C-alpha positions in Angstrom: 114.4 54.0 102.6 115.0 54.7 98.9 118.6 53.8 98.6 117.5 50.3 97.3 115.0 49.1 95.0 112.0 48.0 96.4 108.9 47.1 94.7 105.6 48.7 95.7 102.1 46.9 96.0 99.1 49.0 94.5 96.5 47.1 95.6 95.2 49.7 98.0 96.0 53.1 95.8 92.6 53.3 94.1 94.4 53.9 90.8 92.6 55.9 88.5 91.6 53.8 85.3 93.1 54.5 82.0 91.6 55.8 79.4 92.6 56.1 75.8 92.4 59.9 74.3 90.5 60.6 70.9 94.3 61.7 69.6 95.9 57.9 70.1 97.9 59.1 73.4 97.3 57.7 76.7 96.2 59.2 80.2 97.1 58.0 83.1 96.2 59.2 86.9 98.1 58.0 89.9 97.1 58.5 93.5 99.0 61.0 95.6 99.1 60.6 99.5 95.8 58.1 99.1 93.8 61.2 97.6 92.1 60.1 94.9 88.4 59.4 95.3 87.5 55.5 94.6 86.3 54.7 91.2 87.5 58.5 89.9 86.8 58.3 86.1 89.7 60.2 84.3 87.4 62.2 81.2 88.5 61.9 77.7 88.2 65.2 76.6 91.8 66.9 77.9 89.8 69.9 77.7 87.3 69.0 80.3 89.9 67.4 82.8 89.8 68.9 86.7 92.9 68.2 88.6 92.6 68.7 92.1 95.6 69.1 94.5 97.6 66.6 95.1 97.0 64.7 92.0 98.3 64.4 88.8 98.1 62.9 85.2 100.9 61.8 82.6 100.0 62.2 78.8 102.0 60.3 76.3 101.3 61.4 72.3 101.9 58.5 69.7 105.1 60.8 68.8 107.0 60.3 71.9 106.2 63.4 73.9 104.8 63.2 77.5 102.9 66.2 79.2 102.6 66.0 83.1 99.8 67.7 84.8 100.9 69.8 87.8 98.7 69.5 90.6 99.7 71.5 93.1 99.0 75.5 93.2 102.5 77.1 92.1 103.3 80.0 94.6 107.0 80.3 93.3 108.3 77.7 95.2 109.0 75.6 92.6 106.7 72.3 92.3 105.5 73.0 88.8 108.8 72.0 87.8 110.0 69.7 90.6 107.1 67.5 90.9 106.6 66.4 87.0 110.8 66.0 87.4 110.0 63.2 90.2 107.0 61.8 88.0 109.4 61.9 84.3 112.6 60.2 86.2 110.6 57.0 87.1 109.4 57.2 83.6 112.6 57.2 82.4 111.8 60.1 79.4 114.0 62.4 78.2 113.3 65.8 80.1 113.6 67.7 77.2 110.5 65.9 75.6 108.3 66.7 78.9 105.8 69.6 78.8 104.1 70.7 81.9 100.9 71.8 82.2 98.9 73.2 85.2 96.4 70.7 86.3 92.5 72.0 87.7 90.5 71.7 91.1 88.3 68.5 90.8 86.3 68.0 93.5 84.2 65.2 92.4 87.7 62.9 91.8 90.0 64.1 94.1 90.5 65.3 97.8 93.0 66.8 100.3 94.5 69.9 98.3 96.7 72.4 99.9 99.7 74.6 99.1 101.2 75.2 102.2 103.6 74.2 105.1 106.7 73.3 102.7 104.9 69.8 102.6 104.2 69.7 98.8 107.4 67.2 97.6 107.2 65.4 101.0 104.2 64.2 101.1 103.8 63.7 97.0 107.7 61.8 96.9 106.4 58.3 97.1 103.3 58.6 95.0 105.2 60.5 92.3 107.7 58.2 91.8 105.2 55.3 91.7 103.0 57.2 89.1 106.4 57.6 86.6 107.3 53.7 87.6 104.0 52.1 87.0 103.2 54.2 83.6 106.7 52.8 82.5 105.8 49.1 83.5 102.4 49.4 81.7 104.7 50.9 78.4 107.0 47.6 78.7 104.7 45.3 79.5 102.7 46.4 75.8 106.0 46.3 74.3 106.4 42.8 75.1 102.7 41.5 74.2 104.1 42.8 70.9 107.1 41.1 70.6 105.4 37.9 72.5 108.0 37.5 74.8 108.2 38.5 79.0 108.0 41.9 80.4 111.2 41.1 82.7 113.6 40.7 79.6 112.6 44.2 78.6 113.9 47.3 79.9 112.9 51.1 79.3 115.8 54.3 79.3 115.1 57.9 77.9 111.6 56.6 76.5 112.8 53.7 74.1 111.9 50.1 75.3 114.3 47.5 74.6 114.1 43.7 74.3 116.9 40.9 74.8 117.4 41.1 71.3 118.2 44.5 70.4 114.6 45.4 69.0 113.2 48.4 70.3 109.7 50.4 70.3 109.6 54.3 71.3 107.1 54.9 74.2 104.8 56.5 71.5 104.9 53.5 69.5 103.3 51.4 72.2 100.8 53.9 73.7 97.8 52.6 72.6 98.4 49.4 73.7 99.2 50.3 77.0 96.6 52.8 78.0 94.0 49.5 77.7 96.3 47.2 79.9 95.4 46.4 83.4 97.7 48.3 85.9 100.4 46.6 87.9 100.0 46.1 91.4 104.0 45.8 91.8 106.6 48.6 90.5 109.9 48.6 90.9 111.5 52.1 91.7 115.0 53.3 91.2 118.2 53.5 93.2 119.1 56.8 93.7 122.4 56.5 92.3 120.6 55.6 89.1 118.7 59.2 88.9 119.3 61.1 85.4 116.9 63.9 86.1 116.5 63.9 89.6 119.6 65.7 91.1 119.9 67.9 88.0 119.8 72.1 87.8 116.1 72.2 85.8 115.1 75.9 85.4 111.6 76.6 86.1 109.1 75.4 83.1 107.6 78.9 83.7 110.6 81.0 83.2 110.4 81.9 79.4 106.5 83.1 80.1 107.7 84.8 83.6 110.1 87.3 82.1 108.4 87.7 78.7 105.4 89.0 80.4 102.8 86.4 79.1 99.9 85.7 81.0 100.4 83.2 83.7 99.2 85.2 87.0 95.8 85.9 88.3 95.9 89.2 87.2 96.9 88.4 83.9 93.4 86.6 83.1 90.9 88.6 81.4 87.4 87.8 79.4 85.2 89.8 77.2 82.5 90.3 79.4 84.3 90.5 82.8 84.1 94.1 85.0 86.2 94.8 87.5 85.5 95.6 91.0 87.6 97.3 93.7 86.2 96.9 97.6 85.8 99.3 99.9 86.4 97.9 103.2 86.1 98.9 106.9 88.8 101.5 107.4 88.8 100.1 110.9 88.7 96.5 112.4 85.9 96.8 114.6 84.0 98.8 112.7 80.9 98.5 111.0 79.2 100.5 107.8 76.2 102.7 109.0 75.4 104.3 105.6 77.3 105.4 102.3 76.6 107.8 99.5 77.4 107.1 96.2 76.0 109.9 93.9 79.9 111.0 93.5 81.2 107.5 92.5 78.6 106.8 89.9 79.4 110.2 88.0 82.7 108.8 87.2 83.7 107.5 83.8 83.8 103.9 83.6 82.1 103.3 86.8 79.4 101.2 85.9 77.3 100.1 89.3 77.8 100.4 93.1 76.6 97.3 95.4 76.5 96.7 99.3 77.4 93.3 100.5 77.5 93.4 104.1 79.8 96.0 105.6 81.8 96.1 102.5 80.8 98.2 98.8 82.1 96.9 95.9 82.5 99.9 92.7 82.2 98.1 89.5 83.8 100.0 86.8 85.4 98.9 82.9 88.9 99.4 84.2 90.4 99.2 87.5 91.6 102.6 87.6 87.5 103.6 87.2 86.7 101.2 89.9 89.3 102.0 92.1 88.9 105.8 91.7 85.0 105.2 92.5 85.4 103.7 95.6 87.4 106.7 96.7 84.7 109.1 95.8 82.1 106.9 98.2 81.1 109.0 101.1 80.4 106.3 104.0 79.3 106.9 107.7 80.9 103.9 110.5 80.8 103.1 113.8 82.1 101.1 116.5 80.3 99.6 119.9 83.6 98.3 120.6 87.2 99.9 121.9 89.6 100.3 118.6 92.7 98.3 119.1 96.0 99.7 119.1 99.3 98.1 119.6 100.3 100.2 122.3 97.0 98.2 124.3 98.5 95.2 122.6 101.8 95.1 124.4 100.4 96.0 127.5 98.0 93.1 127.3 100.6 90.7 125.8 102.8 91.7 128.7 100.5 91.3 131.4 99.7 87.3 130.0 103.5 87.0 130.5 103.3 88.5 133.9 100.4 86.1 134.8 99.8 82.6 135.5 97.0 81.4 133.4 98.7 79.6 130.9 98.3 76.2 129.0 101.2 73.7 129.1 102.2 72.2 125.9 105.0 69.9 127.1 106.4 69.6 130.6 109.8 67.4 131.4 111.0 67.0 134.6 110.6 69.5 137.4 111.1 72.7 135.6 110.9 74.8 139.1 112.5 72.4 141.3 115.8 73.2 138.6 115.2 76.9 139.0 115.3 76.5 143.0 118.8 74.4 143.0 120.2 76.5 140.5 123.6 78.3 140.8 122.1 81.1 138.1 119.3 81.8 136.4 119.0 83.7 133.2 115.6 85.4 131.7 115.1 87.0 128.7 112.1 88.6 126.9 111.8 88.9 123.0 109.0 90.7 121.1 107.6 90.7 117.7 105.2 93.3 115.6 102.3 92.5 113.3 103.7 91.7 110.1 101.8 91.8 106.4 102.1 89.5 103.8 103.0 91.9 100.9 102.9 89.6 97.9 104.2 91.1 94.6 101.1 90.4 93.1 98.1 91.9 95.5 95.1 89.7 96.0 92.5 89.1 93.1 90.4 86.8 91.6 87.5 86.1 89.0 84.0 84.6 89.6 81.4 84.2 87.4 78.4 82.8 89.2 75.9 81.6 86.5 72.7 79.6 87.1 74.7 76.3 85.5 77.9 76.9 87.6 80.1 79.0 89.6 83.5 79.7 87.6 86.2 80.8 89.7 89.6 81.6 88.3 92.7 83.4 90.5 95.7 82.5 92.6 95.1 80.5 96.0 96.5 78.2 98.0 93.8 76.2 99.2 91.3 75.5 96.1 89.2 72.6 97.7 88.5 74.5 101.3 87.9 77.9 99.1 85.4 76.0 96.6 83.8 74.6 99.5 83.3 77.9 101.2 82.1 79.7 98.3 79.5 76.7 97.7 78.2 77.5 101.4 78.0 81.3 100.6 76.0 81.0 97.5 73.9 78.0 98.8 75.4 76.1 95.8 75.9 72.1 95.2 79.9 71.7 95.6 79.7 70.0 92.2 78.5 73.3 90.9 81.9 75.2 92.1 84.3 75.2 88.8 88.0 76.5 90.0 91.1 76.9 87.7 94.4 77.9 89.6 96.7 80.3 88.1 100.2 81.0 89.2 100.6 83.0 91.9 102.9 86.2 92.2 104.1 85.2 96.0 102.0 83.5 98.5 103.8 83.5 102.1 100.5 82.4 103.5 98.2 85.0 102.5 97.0 83.0 99.4 95.9 80.1 102.0 92.7 82.5 102.8 90.1 83.0 100.1 88.2 85.8 101.6 89.5 87.9 98.0 87.5 84.7 96.5 84.7 84.8 98.2 84.2 88.3 97.5 84.2 88.0 93.8 81.7 85.2 93.9 79.4 87.3 96.0 80.2 90.6 93.9 79.2 88.5 90.6 76.2 86.7 92.2 74.8 90.4 93.3 75.6 92.1 89.9 74.7 89.2 87.9 77.9 89.4 85.6 81.4 88.1 85.7 83.9 90.1 88.0 87.3 90.3 88.5 88.1 91.7 92.4 91.2 93.7 92.2 93.0 95.0 95.5 95.0 97.8 95.6 98.4 97.7 97.8 96.5 99.9 100.3 93.8 97.3 100.0 96.2 94.7 100.4 97.8 96.1 103.7 95.2 97.4 105.3 92.6 94.6 105.0 95.1 91.8 105.2 95.4 88.7 107.3 98.7 89.3 109.4 101.7 87.6 111.3 100.3 87.7 114.8 102.3 90.0 117.1 104.0 87.7 119.6 106.0 88.1 123.0 108.4 85.2 124.5 109.9 85.0 127.8 112.8 82.3 128.0 114.0 81.4 131.2 117.2 78.8 131.7 119.0 77.6 135.0 122.7 76.7 135.2 124.3 74.1 137.3 127.7 73.0 137.7 128.4 74.4 134.2 125.5 72.6 132.6 121.6 74.1 131.4 119.6 71.8 133.7 116.2 73.7 133.1 114.6 75.5 130.0 111.2 77.4 130.2 109.6 78.8 127.2 106.5 81.1 127.5 104.3 82.4 124.8 102.1 85.1 124.7 100.2 85.7 121.4 97.7 87.8 119.7 94.7 84.8 118.6 96.5 81.5 118.2 99.4 80.2 119.6 102.1 77.6 118.4 101.5 74.6 116.3 101.3 71.3 118.3 104.6 70.0 116.9 106.9 73.0 117.7 107.2 71.9 121.6 108.6 69.1 120.6 111.4 70.7 118.6 114.9 71.3 119.6 116.0 71.8 122.7 112.9 69.2 123.7 114.9 66.2 125.3 118.2 67.9 125.2 117.6 69.5 128.9 115.8 67.6 131.8 113.9 69.9 133.1 111.7 71.5 130.1 108.7 73.3 129.6 106.8 75.1 127.1 103.8 77.1 127.7 101.2 79.3 125.6 98.7 81.8 125.9 97.0 84.3 124.1 95.1 87.7 123.6 91.5 87.3 121.4 91.7 90.6 119.1 89.5 91.5 116.5 92.4 92.3 114.0 92.6 89.1 111.7 95.7 87.1 111.6 97.2 83.8 110.4 99.8 82.0 108.8 103.0 83.9 107.6 105.6 82.1 105.9 107.2 79.8 108.7 104.3 80.2 111.1 105.9 80.9 114.6 109.2 79.4 113.8 109.8 82.9 111.8 110.1 84.7 115.1 110.7 82.1 117.5 113.9 81.0 115.9 115.4 84.7 116.7 114.3 84.5 119.9 115.4 80.7 121.2 119.0 81.3 119.3 119.9 84.8 120.7 119.4 83.4 123.9 121.4 80.2 123.2 123.6 82.5 121.8 123.5 84.2 125.4 123.7 80.8 127.0 127.2 79.9 125.4 128.8 82.9 126.3 127.7 82.6 129.8 129.2 79.0 130.0 132.1 80.3 128.1 131.6 77.9 125.1 131.0 78.2 121.4 127.7 78.8 120.3 127.6 75.5 117.5 129.4 73.7 120.4 126.8 74.4 122.9 124.2 72.9 120.9 126.2 69.8 119.1 126.9 69.2 123.3 123.3 69.4 123.9 122.5 67.2 120.8 124.3 64.3 122.3 121.9 64.2 125.4 118.8 63.2 122.8 120.7 60.7 120.6 119.4 57.3 121.4 116.6 58.6 123.6 113.2 57.1 122.4 110.9 59.9 122.6 108.1 60.1 120.2 107.0 63.5 120.5 110.5 64.4 119.7 110.2 65.6 115.5 114.2 66.8 115.0 117.0 64.1 114.4 120.1 65.1 116.7 122.2 63.2 114.1 120.9 65.5 111.1 121.0 68.3 113.2 124.8 67.6 114.2 125.8 67.1 110.3 124.0 70.3 109.6 125.7 72.2 112.4 129.4 70.9 111.2 128.7 71.6 107.9 128.2 74.9 108.2 131.4 75.6 110.8 133.2 74.0 107.9 132.0 76.3 104.7 131.4 79.4 106.9 135.2 79.4 108.2 133.5 79.8 111.5 136.0 81.3 114.2 138.5 81.9 111.6 137.2 84.7 110.1 139.1 88.0 108.6 139.7 91.2 110.4 136.4 93.2 110.5 134.2 90.4 110.0 131.8 89.5 112.8 130.2 86.1 112.8 126.8 85.0 114.0 125.4 81.3 114.3 122.0 80.0 114.4 120.7 76.6 113.8 117.0 75.7 113.5 114.5 72.6 112.4 111.6 73.5 111.0 109.0 71.8 108.0 111.2 68.8 108.8 114.1 70.1 107.3 117.5 71.2 109.5 119.2 74.2 108.6 122.0 76.0 110.1 123.1 79.8 109.0 126.3 81.9 109.8 125.9 85.8 109.0 129.0 87.5 108.4 128.4 91.1 109.6 130.8 94.2 109.0 130.6 97.4 110.5 130.4 100.1 107.5 130.3 104.0 109.0 129.2 102.7 112.4 126.5 100.4 111.3 126.4 96.8 111.1 126.1 95.6 107.4 125.2 92.0 106.6 127.3 90.6 103.8 127.2 87.2 103.5 125.1 84.5 105.1 126.8 80.8 104.7 123.7 78.2 104.9 123.8 74.2 105.6 120.5 72.3 104.7 119.5 68.7 105.1 116.5 68.1 103.3 117.0 64.9 102.1 117.3 63.9 98.6 117.3 67.5 96.7 115.2 67.1 93.8 116.0 70.4 92.0 119.1 71.8 93.1 118.8 74.8 91.2 115.1 75.7 92.4 116.4 74.6 95.7 118.9 77.3 96.3 116.5 80.0 95.1 114.2 78.9 97.9 117.2 78.8 100.4 118.3 81.6 99.6 114.9 83.9 99.2 113.7 82.6 102.3 117.0 84.2 104.3 117.0 87.3 102.6 113.1 87.5 103.2 114.0 86.4 107.0 116.9 89.2 107.3 115.0 91.9 105.9 111.7 91.2 108.2 114.1 90.9 111.1 116.0 94.1 110.6 113.1 96.3 109.0 110.0 94.5 109.3 107.3 96.7 111.4 103.6 97.2 111.3 101.4 98.9 114.2 97.9 99.8 115.0 95.9 102.7 116.2 92.3 102.7 116.8 92.0 99.7 114.9 93.6 101.2 111.8 97.2 99.9 110.1 99.4 102.9 110.1 101.2 101.6 106.7 99.3 100.8 103.9 102.1 101.2 101.2 105.5 100.9 101.1 106.8 104.2 101.0 106.1 104.0 105.3 106.7 100.1 105.3 110.3 99.2 105.1 111.8 96.1 102.9 115.3 95.1 102.2 116.7 96.9 99.6 118.7 95.1 96.7 121.9 97.0 97.7 121.2 95.7 101.1 120.8 91.5 100.6 124.1 89.6 101.5 125.6 87.1 99.4 124.2 83.8 100.6 126.3 80.6 99.7 123.9 77.3 100.3 125.5 73.4 100.8 123.2 70.5 100.8 124.0 67.7 103.2 124.6 64.7 101.1 121.6 62.6 101.8 119.4 59.3 100.3 116.6 60.2 102.5 113.0 61.2 101.6 112.8 64.6 100.8 111.8 67.0 103.3 110.0 70.7 103.0 112.2 73.6 101.6 110.2 76.9 100.9 110.0 77.7 104.3 113.4 76.4 106.9 115.9 79.1 105.6 114.1 81.6 106.9 113.4 81.1 110.7 117.5 80.7 111.1 118.4 84.1 109.5 117.3 86.4 112.0 118.9 84.8 114.8 122.1 84.2 112.8 122.4 88.3 111.6 121.2 89.3 115.6 124.3 87.2 117.1 126.6 88.5 114.6 125.3 92.2 115.6 125.9 90.8 118.9 129.6 90.0 118.1 130.3 93.8 116.4 128.5 96.0 118.7 128.3 94.1 122.0 124.4 94.8 121.9 122.0 91.9 122.7 118.7 92.6 120.3 115.4 91.4 121.9 112.9 93.0 119.5 112.4 93.1 116.0 112.9 95.0 114.1 116.8 95.2 114.7 116.8 99.2 113.6 114.4 99.7 115.8 116.1 98.7 118.6 119.4 99.7 117.2 118.1 103.4 117.5 118.9 103.1 113.6 117.0 106.3 111.4 115.9 105.9 107.9 118.5 108.5 106.5 121.5 106.5 108.2 120.0 103.2 107.0 119.7 104.2 103.6 123.2 106.3 103.5 
């Protein structure tokens, strides 16, 4: 699509009006996924600009320097760097002349705002390019007017406009004239072969501030009048507050006030230490009128569901029962995963200052629009009174999609009538989280004449079930008789999105199962998948989300780069391939037995994510996803007793250690197709690759996460 030049019509794009800044620079708004509201007007005072997710602006000074406002919440996925890179590419300015600033949330001029699902670059690709190209054309048009020549006789490169006579203007020299011109309806986009910025390794625009500790994150935000709040929440899911005694809390130096709201109590202090100490001094009485939940009971309920027949059918091809009845052999396996917390390095926090004029909110949030809307309703305030600023986030992984912590800050500020900063401790973060749901999968396959003829996947999950698209991922379409069924158990324990929702565990279950099927059929695992992919090539099924051709290329690349099947003595390999977030990924894990224990030494990854905007950032995302996937598959365990989490800090919750992280080698399939997701797709295949490598090394098939628990390892041996 983008390998050739094309003209884009902007007649339906609802472009923002251009505006001349007081400084003489040009500010251009652009439409991101048709997200701009009609007739949105850019304020002249740059300090008062409010930006919404999926929108950005370009500011060009008379000196030729460019500021690009990045609209999307930055959670470490690198969009604050890569999105401006796309604009700068089509604008045709040297990257060293570009400065990047975080945009703000603006509910008046913009709509649709979220950072999640690895979709920022995919959704923004065309609009971001059009933004840069439109600004460039306006600058060319302004220069042409000054020269009294046709714009078609001029061209722009590296911030310089040149005409046929060799005369030139810098962008800054025509910025005033360009700012008042009509926005062109058709602009020409670059061919991928002409890219100068896209495809280059560009360092994180915030890296210097990050490594030198400059204020960037929500925890860094401070105002002079601000007080801190530590919140005591119910100790168990299902309990309610009956009464409390705050006398001891108020005696603590630095404690300013104690406020009750709902079943929660906020202790306000001059600093976090005083507020948290005051919270610990509270004496509370709690009650529950229902049975409190435990992991043991959840396991029984989920198994009961799997053994029952109350399922919703998400997809059904052919006749699965007939396939099982007429098969030579049926194979059935059950896979199990626990709840998992998010454990962002930066605990939840948010600032709120509720006054009669407005509600001022500042902090790390993945869903500013949704959060602002909820707070508007919570406080019974007009939407236009909500002013929200986004900070960089010290990790999100889905946890910061849910603005419960921001709602708490707004409620407390409203009650206290002063600016408040809510700060979670690590214990707060893990005990009052929104967890990855515990899930069990049962997969059954039929084999007839050496072929897989039937495949039935059942999912039993706590609260929600898999997304509607997942039943149309591989192996949908590859097996003639195919069925996906789901059911759930409703729990009081809060669950939600966790990095690569559902696929983070489903990929392990399915790829472990296919590894076993390959052994049963006497075939190589990658070869079996490629053989199955041939069945979907050329078939018109609009439901199928993945590309058989792209998946096959990805598998072949990882087979080549990993030296699959030809590894050195003592190295055991495991393969896994998966499609999620519009991206195809294949991984091979190398495991070595050390002192009787399997150790993951290396993971080779092949990725087809279309055009790679920033290879440096892309590799970081893939490597981080792989290590995250391995760590949680190997060690991640979380349980409940009487509604209470059994781990509330890292002394009891096991994460992967630095010395356990493998070497990760990443390779990208060359492509000129539009970019797809990358923050999450590297994680799902990791668990399956490691499990299959452990099977090769130990002959033990793994069915449960964490693997160390099923393998019977003890912590002292792991660390030893």
